[in-house]
DSSP file (Angstrom, degrees, kcal/mol; ACC not computed):
  #  RESIDUE AA STRUCTURE BP1 BP2  ACC     N-H-->O    O-->H-N    N-H-->O    O-->H-N    TCO  KAPPA ALPHA  PHI   PSI    X-CA   Y-CA   Z-CA
    1    1 A M              0   0    0      0, 0.0    27,-0.1     0, 0.0    26,-0.1   0.000 360.0 360.0 360.0 144.8   58.2   20.1  -27.9
    2    2 A A        -     0   0    0     25,-0.7     5,-0.1     1,-0.1    26,-0.1  -0.334 360.0 -95.3 -77.2 160.3   58.6   21.0  -24.2
    3    3 A S    >   -     0   0    0      1,-0.1     3,-1.9    -2,-0.1     4,-0.4  -0.223  40.5 -99.0 -70.6 167.1   61.9   21.9  -22.7
    4    4 A D  G >  S+     0   0    0      1,-0.3     3,-1.1     2,-0.2    -1,-0.1   0.829 122.0  59.7 -58.3 -34.1   63.9   19.2  -20.8
    5    5 A N  G 3  S+     0   0    0      1,-0.2    -1,-0.3     3,-0.0    -2,-0.0   0.613 109.5  44.1 -73.7  -8.2   62.7   20.4  -17.4
    6    6 A H  G X  S+     0   0    0     -3,-1.9     3,-2.3    21,-0.1    -1,-0.2   0.357  80.4 137.0-109.4   2.5   59.1   19.7  -18.5
    7    7 A R  T <  S-     0   0    0     -3,-1.1    20,-0.2    -4,-0.4    19,-0.1  -0.285  81.2  -1.2 -56.4 123.5   59.8   16.3  -20.1
    8    8 A G  T 3  S+     0   0    0     18,-0.4    18,-0.3     1,-0.2    -1,-0.3   0.415  96.8 141.8  79.9  -1.3   57.1   13.8  -19.1
    9    9 A K    <   -     0   0    0     -3,-2.3    18,-3.5    17,-0.2     2,-0.4  -0.449  30.5-168.9 -77.5 147.4   55.2   16.3  -17.0
   10   10 A T        +     0   0    0     15,-0.2     2,-0.3    16,-0.2    15,-0.2  -0.999  40.8  59.8-133.0 131.0   51.4   16.3  -16.9
   11   11 A G  E    S-A   24   0A   0     13,-2.4    13,-3.0    -2,-0.4     2,-0.5  -0.959  83.1 -53.8 152.3-168.7   49.4   19.1  -15.3
   12   12 A I  E     -A   23   0A   0     -2,-0.3     2,-0.4    11,-0.2    11,-0.2  -0.948  49.4-170.3-110.6 124.3   48.5   22.7  -15.2
   13   13 A F  E     -A   22   0A   0      9,-3.1     9,-3.3    -2,-0.5     2,-0.4  -0.944  14.0-140.7-122.4 137.0   51.5   25.0  -14.8
   14   14 A Y  E     -A   21   0A   0     -2,-0.4     2,-0.3     7,-0.2     7,-0.2  -0.787  16.5-156.1 -97.4 136.2   51.5   28.8  -14.2
   15   15 A T  E   > -A   20   0A   0      5,-2.5     5,-1.6    -2,-0.4    -2,-0.0  -0.817  13.7-166.6-112.3 152.7   54.0   31.0  -16.0
   16   16 A K  E > 5S+A   19   0A   0     -2,-0.3     3,-0.5     3,-0.2    -1,-0.1   0.780  72.9  61.8-104.5 -37.4   55.3   34.4  -14.9
   17   17 A D  T 3 5S+     0   0    0      1,-0.6    -1,-0.2     2,-0.1     2,-0.1  -0.830 126.7  12.3-137.1  96.6   57.0   35.8  -18.0
   18   18 A P  T 3 5S-     0   0    0      0, 0.0    -1,-0.6     0, 0.0     2,-0.0   0.563 110.2-126.7 -78.8 154.9   54.8   36.0  -19.9
   19   19 A G  E < 5 +A   16   0A   0     -3,-0.5     2,-0.3    -2,-0.1    -3,-0.2  -0.354  59.2  89.9 -65.4 143.3   52.1   35.4  -17.4
   20   20 A G  E   < -A   15   0A   0     -5,-1.6    -5,-2.5    -2,-0.0     2,-0.4  -0.992  67.2 -78.6 162.9-163.4   49.7   32.7  -18.2
   21   21 A V  E     -AB  14  33A   0     12,-2.2    12,-3.4    -2,-0.3     2,-0.4  -0.998  26.0-160.2-137.2 135.3   48.8   29.0  -17.8
   22   22 A I  E     -AB  13  32A   0     -9,-3.3    -9,-3.1    -2,-0.4     2,-0.6  -0.969   6.1-154.9-117.3 131.5   50.1   26.0  -19.7
   23   23 A V  E     -AB  12  31A   0      8,-2.9     7,-3.0    -2,-0.4     8,-1.4  -0.932  23.2-178.0-104.6 122.4   48.2   22.7  -19.8
   24   24 A M  E     -AB  11  29A   0    -13,-3.0   -13,-2.4    -2,-0.6     2,-0.4  -0.891  20.3-170.7-124.4 151.0   50.6   19.8  -20.4
   25   25 A K  E >  S- B   0  28A   0      3,-2.3     3,-2.0    -2,-0.3   -15,-0.2  -0.962  80.1 -16.3-139.1 122.8   50.3   16.0  -20.9
   26   26 A D  T 3  S-     0   0    0     -2,-0.4   -18,-0.4   -18,-0.3   -16,-0.2   0.855 128.9 -52.2  52.0  40.2   53.3   13.8  -20.9
   27   27 A G  T 3  S+     0   0    0    -18,-3.5   -25,-0.7     1,-0.2     2,-0.4   0.400 114.1 115.5  82.6  -3.0   55.6   16.8  -21.5
   28   28 A E  E <   -B   25   0A   0     -3,-2.0    -3,-2.3   -19,-0.3     2,-0.6  -0.846  68.7-122.6-102.6 135.2   53.6   18.1  -24.5
   29   29 A I  E     +B   24   0A   0     -2,-0.4    -5,-0.3    -5,-0.2     3,-0.1  -0.648  27.3 180.0 -76.0 119.3   51.8   21.4  -24.3
   30   30 A L  E     -     0   0A   0     -7,-3.0     2,-0.3    -2,-0.6    -1,-0.2   0.858  68.3 -12.8 -84.7 -41.4   48.1   20.9  -25.0
   31   31 A H  E     -B   23   0A   0     -8,-1.4    -8,-2.9     2,-0.0     2,-0.5  -0.980  54.8-148.0-160.1 148.1   47.1   24.5  -24.7
   32   32 A Q  E     -B   22   0A   0     -2,-0.3     2,-0.3   -10,-0.2   -10,-0.2  -0.987  16.4-161.8-122.5 127.1   48.5   27.8  -23.4
   33   33 A Y  E     -B   21   0A   0    -12,-3.4   -12,-2.2    -2,-0.5     3,-0.1  -0.792  21.6-137.0-107.5 149.1   46.2   30.4  -21.9
   34   34 A K  S    S+     0   0    0     -2,-0.3     2,-0.3   -14,-0.2    -1,-0.1   0.721  85.8   1.0 -75.4 -21.9   47.0   34.1  -21.4
   35   35 A S  S  > S-     0   0    0    -14,-0.1     4,-1.6     1,-0.1   -14,-0.2  -0.972  72.3-105.4-157.3 166.4   45.5   34.1  -17.9
   36   36 A V  H  > S+     0   0    0     -2,-0.3     4,-2.6     1,-0.2     5,-0.2   0.884 120.1  57.8 -63.8 -38.7   43.8   32.0  -15.3
   37   37 A N  H  > S+     0   0    0      1,-0.2     4,-2.7     2,-0.2    -1,-0.2   0.896 103.7  51.7 -59.9 -40.1   40.6   33.7  -16.2
   38   38 A E  H  > S+     0   0    0      2,-0.2     4,-2.1     1,-0.2    -1,-0.2   0.900 110.3  49.0 -63.8 -40.2   40.9   32.5  -19.8
   39   39 A L  H  X S+     0   0    0     -4,-1.6     4,-2.3     2,-0.2    -2,-0.2   0.929 112.4  47.9 -62.3 -46.2   41.5   28.9  -18.6
   40   40 A V  H  X S+     0   0    0     -4,-2.6     4,-2.7     1,-0.2    -2,-0.2   0.915 110.9  50.8 -63.3 -44.0   38.4   29.1  -16.4
   41   41 A E  H  X S+     0   0    0     -4,-2.7     4,-2.3     1,-0.2    -1,-0.2   0.914 111.2  48.3 -60.6 -43.0   36.2   30.6  -19.2
   42   42 A A  H  X S+     0   0    0     -4,-2.1     4,-2.2     2,-0.2    -1,-0.2   0.899 112.2  49.6 -63.9 -40.3   37.3   27.8  -21.5
   43   43 A H  H  X S+     0   0    0     -4,-2.3     4,-2.6     2,-0.2     5,-0.2   0.925 110.6  49.1 -64.6 -45.5   36.6   25.2  -18.9
   44   44 A V  H  X S+     0   0    0     -4,-2.7     4,-2.4     1,-0.2    -2,-0.2   0.917 112.2  48.7 -61.4 -44.1   33.1   26.6  -18.1
   45   45 A K  H  X S+     0   0    0     -4,-2.3     4,-2.1    -5,-0.2    -1,-0.2   0.896 112.0  49.8 -63.1 -40.2   32.3   26.7  -21.9
   46   46 A G  H  X S+     0   0    0     -4,-2.2     4,-2.2     2,-0.2    -2,-0.2   0.915 111.1  47.7 -65.2 -43.6   33.5   23.1  -22.3
   47   47 A V  H  X S+     0   0    0     -4,-2.6     4,-2.4     2,-0.2    -2,-0.2   0.904 111.1  51.7 -64.2 -41.2   31.4   21.8  -19.3
   48   48 A A  H  X S+     0   0    0     -4,-2.4     4,-2.3    -5,-0.2    -1,-0.2   0.902 109.4  50.1 -62.5 -40.7   28.3   23.6  -20.6
   49   49 A A  H  X S+     0   0    0     -4,-2.1     4,-2.3     2,-0.2    -1,-0.2   0.908 110.6  49.3 -64.6 -41.7   28.8   22.0  -24.0
   50   50 A L  H  X S+     0   0    0     -4,-2.2     4,-2.4     2,-0.2    -2,-0.2   0.897 110.0  51.4 -63.9 -40.0   29.1   18.6  -22.5
   51   51 A E  H  X S+     0   0    0     -4,-2.4     4,-2.5     2,-0.2    -2,-0.2   0.907 109.5  50.0 -64.0 -41.3   26.0   19.2  -20.4
   52   52 A R  H  X S+     0   0    0     -4,-2.3     4,-2.4     2,-0.2    -2,-0.2   0.922 111.0  49.4 -62.3 -43.6   24.0   20.2  -23.5
   53   53 A E  H  X S+     0   0    0     -4,-2.3     4,-2.4     1,-0.2    -2,-0.2   0.909 111.4  49.1 -61.6 -42.0   25.2   17.1  -25.3
   54   54 A M  H  X S+     0   0    0     -4,-2.4     4,-2.7     2,-0.2     5,-0.2   0.907 110.3  50.7 -65.2 -42.2   24.2   14.9  -22.4
   55   55 A E  H  X S+     0   0    0     -4,-2.5     4,-2.5     1,-0.2    -2,-0.2   0.915 111.8  47.7 -61.6 -42.9   20.7   16.5  -22.2
   56   56 A E  H  X S+     0   0    0     -4,-2.4     4,-2.3     2,-0.2    -2,-0.2   0.902 112.0  49.9 -64.9 -41.1   20.2   15.9  -25.9
   57   57 A L  H  X S+     0   0    0     -4,-2.4     4,-1.9     2,-0.2    -2,-0.2   0.930 113.0  45.8 -62.9 -46.2   21.4   12.3  -25.6
   58   58 A L  H  X S+     0   0    0     -4,-2.7     4,-2.4     1,-0.2     5,-0.3   0.897 111.1  53.0 -65.1 -39.9   19.0   11.6  -22.7
   59   59 A A  H  X S+     0   0    0     -4,-2.5     4,-2.0     1,-0.2    -1,-0.2   0.917 110.4  47.4 -61.9 -43.0   16.1   13.4  -24.5
   60   60 A R  H  < S+     0   0    0     -4,-2.3    -1,-0.2     1,-0.2    -2,-0.2   0.860 113.6  49.3 -65.1 -34.6   16.6   11.2  -27.6
   61   61 A H  H  < S+     0   0    0     -4,-1.9    -2,-0.2    -5,-0.2    -1,-0.2   0.891 120.9  31.6 -72.5 -40.6   16.8    8.1  -25.4
   62   62 A Y  H  < S+     0   0    0     -4,-2.4    -2,-0.2    -5,-0.1    -1,-0.2   0.628 107.0  72.1 -98.4 -14.9   13.7    8.7  -23.3
   63   63 A R  S  < S-     0   0    0     -4,-2.0    -1,-0.1    -5,-0.3     2,-0.0  -0.895  78.8-133.2-105.1 121.1   11.4   10.5  -25.7
   64   64 A P              0   0    0      0, 0.0    -2,-0.1     0, 0.0    -3,-0.1  -0.359 360.0 360.0 -68.7 151.4   10.0    8.4  -28.5
   65   65 A D              0   0    0     -5,-0.1    -5,-0.0    -2,-0.0    -2,-0.0   0.458 360.0 360.0 -76.9 360.0   10.2    9.8  -32.0
């Protein structure tokens, strides 16, 4: 559970000690990254996976079996 000063917060928060990034929704920590670069890498990988899924879905829809 998040501390009282984060209760109900949603967003991306940067930490100094230890350095990193916390992603929160409604005061709950969804994920904590060691650096901004780690967050960006995870985001890029996630977007690439979604694009692959969309391409496969469209291919199945428009190409007959």
